[in-house]
C-alpha positions as CSV (number, residue, x, y, z in Angstrom):
1,X,-22.8,-0.7,-12.2
2,X,-19.5,-2.4,-11.4
3,X,-16.3,-0.8,-12.4
4,X,-13.9,-3.2,-14.1
5,X,-10.3,-2.9,-13.1
6,X,-8.2,-1.2,-15.8
7,X,-5.3,-3.4,-16.9
8,X,-3.1,-1.5,-14.3
9,X,-4.0,1.4,-12.1
10,X,-1.0,3.3,-11.0
11,X,-1.0,5.9,-8.3
12,X,1.5,8.7,-8.6
13,X,2.1,11.8,-6.5
14,X,4.2,13.3,-3.7
15,X,5.4,11.3,-0.7
16,X,2.7,11.5,2.0
17,X,-0.2,12.0,-0.3
18,X,-1.6,8.6,0.6
19,X,-0.8,6.4,-2.5
20,X,-0.3,3.2,-0.5
21,X,-3.3,3.6,1.8
22,X,-5.6,4.6,-1.1
23,X,-4.1,1.9,-3.3
24,X,-4.9,-0.9,-0.9
25,X,-8.6,0.2,-0.7
26,X,-8.8,0.6,-4.5
27,X,-7.4,-2.9,-5.0
28,X,-10.0,-4.3,-2.7
29,X,-12.8,-2.4,-4.6
30,X,-11.4,-3.6,-7.9
31,X,-10.8,-7.1,-6.8
32,X,-7.2,-7.2,-7.9
33,X,-3.8,-7.4,-6.2
34,X,-2.0,-4.3,-4.7
35,X,1.7,-3.7,-5.1
36,X,3.6,-1.0,-3.2
37,X,6.5,-0.4,-5.6
38,X,8.8,0.8,-2.8
39,X,8.1,-2.4,-0.8
40,X,8.7,-4.4,-3.9
41,X,12.0,-2.7,-4.5
42,X,13.1,-3.3,-0.9
43,X,12.2,-6.9,-1.2
44,X,14.1,-7.4,-4.4
45,X,17.1,-5.5,-3.3
46,X,17.2,-7.0,0.2
47,X,17.6,-3.6,1.8
48,X,15.6,-0.5,2.7
49,X,15.1,2.5,0.5
50,X,17.4,4.6,2.7
51,X,20.1,1.9,2.5
52,X,19.7,1.8,-1.3
53,X,20.1,5.6,-1.5
54,X,23.1,5.4,0.8
55,X,24.9,2.7,-1.2
56,X,23.8,3.4,-4.7
57,X,22.7,7.1,-4.6
58,X,19.5,8.5,-6.1
59,X,20.4,7.5,-9.7
60,X,21.0,3.9,-8.6
61,X,17.7,3.8,-6.8
62,X,15.9,5.4,-9.9
63,X,17.4,2.7,-12.1
64,X,16.2,-0.1,-9.8
65,X,12.8,1.6,-9.5
66,X,12.5,1.7,-13.3
67,X,13.4,-2.0,-13.7
68,X,11.0,-3.0,-11.0
69,X,8.1,-0.9,-12.4
70,X,8.6,-2.4,-15.9
71,X,8.5,-5.9,-14.5
72,X,5.4,-5.2,-12.4
73,X,3.6,-3.6,-15.3
74,X,4.5,-6.5,-17.5
75,X,2.3,-8.8,-15.5
76,X,-0.8,-9.9,-17.4
77,X,-3.4,-9.5,-14.6
78,X,-4.8,-6.2,-13.5
79,X,-2.9,-4.6,-10.6
80,X,-3.2,-1.5,-8.4
81,X,0.3,0.0,-8.0
82,X,1.4,2.7,-5.5
83,X,4.7,4.3,-6.7
84,X,7.2,6.3,-4.9
85,X,7.0,10.1,-5.1
86,X,9.9,10.5,-7.5
87,X,8.7,7.9,-10.1
88,X,8.3,10.7,-12.7
89,X,11.9,11.8,-12.3
90,X,13.5,8.6,-13.5
91,X,13.7,6.5,-16.6
92,X,10.5,4.7,-15.6
93,X,8.2,7.7,-16.4
94,X,7.6,6.4,-20.0
95,X,6.3,3.1,-18.6
96,X,3.5,5.0,-16.8
97,X,1.8,5.7,-20.1
98,X,0.9,2.1,-20.5
99,X,-1.3,2.3,-17.4
100,X,-4.2,4.3,-16.0
101,X,-2.3,6.8,-13.8
102,X,-4.0,8.7,-11.0
103,X,-2.2,11.7,-9.7
104,X,-3.1,12.2,-6.0
105,X,-2.4,15.8,-5.2
106,X,-2.0,17.7,-2.0
107,X,-0.8,21.1,-0.8
108,X,2.6,21.4,0.8
109,X,0.9,22.1,4.1
110,X,-1.0,18.8,3.9
111,X,2.2,16.9,2.9
112,X,4.2,18.4,5.8
113,X,1.5,17.3,8.3
114,X,1.6,13.8,6.9
115,X,5.3,13.2,6.6
116,X,6.3,14.9,9.8
117,X,10.0,15.1,10.3
118,X,10.6,13.0,7.2
119,X,12.3,10.3,9.1
120,X,13.1,7.3,6.8
121,X,12.7,9.4,3.7
122,X,16.2,10.0,2.1
123,X,15.2,13.2,0.2
124,X,13.8,14.9,3.3
125,X,17.0,15.9,5.2
126,X,16.8,19.5,6.3
127,X,13.8,21.8,6.2
128,X,11.0,19.4,5.3
129,X,8.5,22.1,4.2
130,X,11.1,23.8,1.9
131,X,12.2,20.5,0.4
132,X,8.6,19.3,-0.2
133,X,7.8,22.7,-1.9
134,X,10.8,22.4,-4.2
135,X,10.1,18.8,-5.0
136,X,6.4,19.5,-5.7
137,X,7.4,22.4,-8.0
138,X,9.9,20.4,-9.9
139,X,7.7,17.3,-10.3
140,X,4.2,18.8,-10.9
141,X,4.5,19.2,-14.7
142,X,5.8,15.6,-14.9
143,X,3.0,14.3,-12.8
144,X,0.5,16.1,-15.0
145,X,2.0,14.7,-18.2
146,X,1.8,11.1,-16.8
147,X,-1.6,11.4,-15.2
148,X,-4.8,10.0,-16.8
149,X,-6.7,12.1,-14.2
150,X,-6.1,13.9,-10.9
151,X,-7.7,13.7,-7.5
152,X,-7.0,16.2,-4.8
153,X,-6.7,14.7,-1.3
154,X,-6.6,17.8,0.9
155,X,-9.2,17.6,3.6
156,X,-10.7,14.3,2.4
157,X,-10.9,11.0,4.1
158,X,-9.5,7.8,2.5
159,X,-13.0,6.6,1.6
160,X,-13.8,9.9,0.0
161,X,-10.6,9.8,-2.2
162,X,-11.4,6.1,-3.1
163,X,-15.0,7.1,-4.1
164,X,-13.7,9.9,-6.3
165,X,-11.1,7.7,-8.0
166,X,-13.7,5.1,-8.7
167,X,-16.1,7.7,-10.1
168,X,-13.4,9.0,-12.4
169,X,-12.5,5.4,-13.5
170,X,-16.2,4.7,-14.4
171,X,-16.3,7.9,-16.5
172,X,-13.0,7.0,-18.3
173,X,-14.1,3.5,-19.2
């Protein structure tokens, strides 16, 4: 049985959980375009995420993120969208309810291994493990509210995560 792409499949979760990597593979499986929301924001703004944070602060970035997400989700064709980790903290959280949202989860230990020193990630200045723990604690309930379903990525390869998402998509259709 072939799984039809939902109108839009949006991946949410903490930085380092693998949204972009998994998203690209899912888009291929579902035969639809992939959009990395952070890359789309950078393209539209003409500057990097750290530069946006530096010049406009987190609130300015969140506003731009919300605008971009709304425009992306307004497209008529099915898409797979990988969001930034803080998507649930801004005004764009309500737009997520119009899509099938997959919350990719991971432990703080897994996230620390994946993000390393946090270089290029504006919110990770200082003790990376402590900051990730605080962010995860603050965001978890919001991820849960936005999610259609959840997939844990700890100890799983990308193909394993993709298979699990596809399986859950089939069951939700």
